[in-house]
Each structure stands twice: as C-alpha cells, then as structure tokens.
C-alpha positions in Angstrom: -12.8 24.8 10.1 -10.5 22.1 11.3 -13.3 19.5 11.2 -14.2 20.4 7.7 -10.6 20.0 6.6 -10.4 16.6 8.3 -13.6 15.5 6.5 -12.2 16.7 3.1 -8.9 14.9 3.7 -10.8 11.7 4.8 -12.9 11.7 1.7 -9.9 12.3 -0.5 -8.1 9.3 1.1 -11.2 7.2 0.8 -11.3 7.9 -2.9 -7.7 6.5 -3.2 -8.6 3.2 -1.5 -8.3 0.0 -3.4 -11.3 -1.2 -5.2 -12.4 -4.9 -4.9 -11.2 -7.3 -7.5 -14.1 -8.4 -9.7 -11.9 -10.4 -12.0 -11.6 -13.4 -9.6 -11.1 -16.6 -11.5 -10.1 -14.9 -14.8 -6.9 -13.9 -16.4 -6.1 -11.6 -19.4 -4.5 -13.1 -22.4 -3.7 -11.8 -25.9 -6.5 -12.5 -28.4 -4.6 -14.5 -31.0 -7.7 -15.3 -33.0 -8.5 -11.6 -33.5 -4.9 -10.8 -34.3 -4.7 -13.5 -36.9 -7.9 -12.3 -38.6 -6.8 -8.7 -38.7 -3.3 -9.6 -40.1 -4.9 -11.9 -42.7 -7.2 -9.1 -43.9 -4.3 -6.6 -43.9 -2.1 -9.0 -45.9 -4.9 -9.2 -48.6 -5.1 -5.4 -48.7 -1.3 -5.0 -48.8 -1.4 -3.1 -45.5 1.2 -3.3 -42.7 -0.1 -3.8 -39.2 1.9 -2.8 -36.1 0.4 -3.8 -32.8 1.2 -1.2 -30.2 -1.3 -2.6 -27.7 -2.4 -6.0 -28.8 -6.0 -6.8 -28.2 -6.7 -8.9 -25.1 -9.5 -11.0 -23.7 -10.5 -12.4 -20.3 -10.5 -16.2 -19.9 -11.3 -18.4 -17.0 -8.3 -19.7 -15.1 -7.7 -23.4 -15.1 -6.9 -24.5 -11.5 
C-alpha cells in the first residue's frame, strides 16, 4: 500500500513539472495590424470595440 501511494504521489509531482519552452527565439507582441482593421470596420458600422484581451502574435526576436 505504501509503495502504491508513493507511485501516485510521484506521478502527481511529475505532472506538475515544468514543460520545455518551445518558443525559443520568439516573443509575443500585440497584433496592431489586426486591431487597426477591426477598429476600422467597427467605425464604419458605428460599433464601439473594447479590447479586454488584445490579440497577440508571435514574432522572431532580433538579437
């Protein structure tokens, strides 16, 4: 019983481990082009847009 409990705890802790970073060499920025196009369309339709979570995109880092 004790061994089974240790295995369960070990698997639980393994699930909480950090995942590898697959975003090496990229960064996340706000997608200004998309925001501008949505706001332009909204202005033509007389609609107000409120960005709660602005759209983002991944771009390569300049080193």
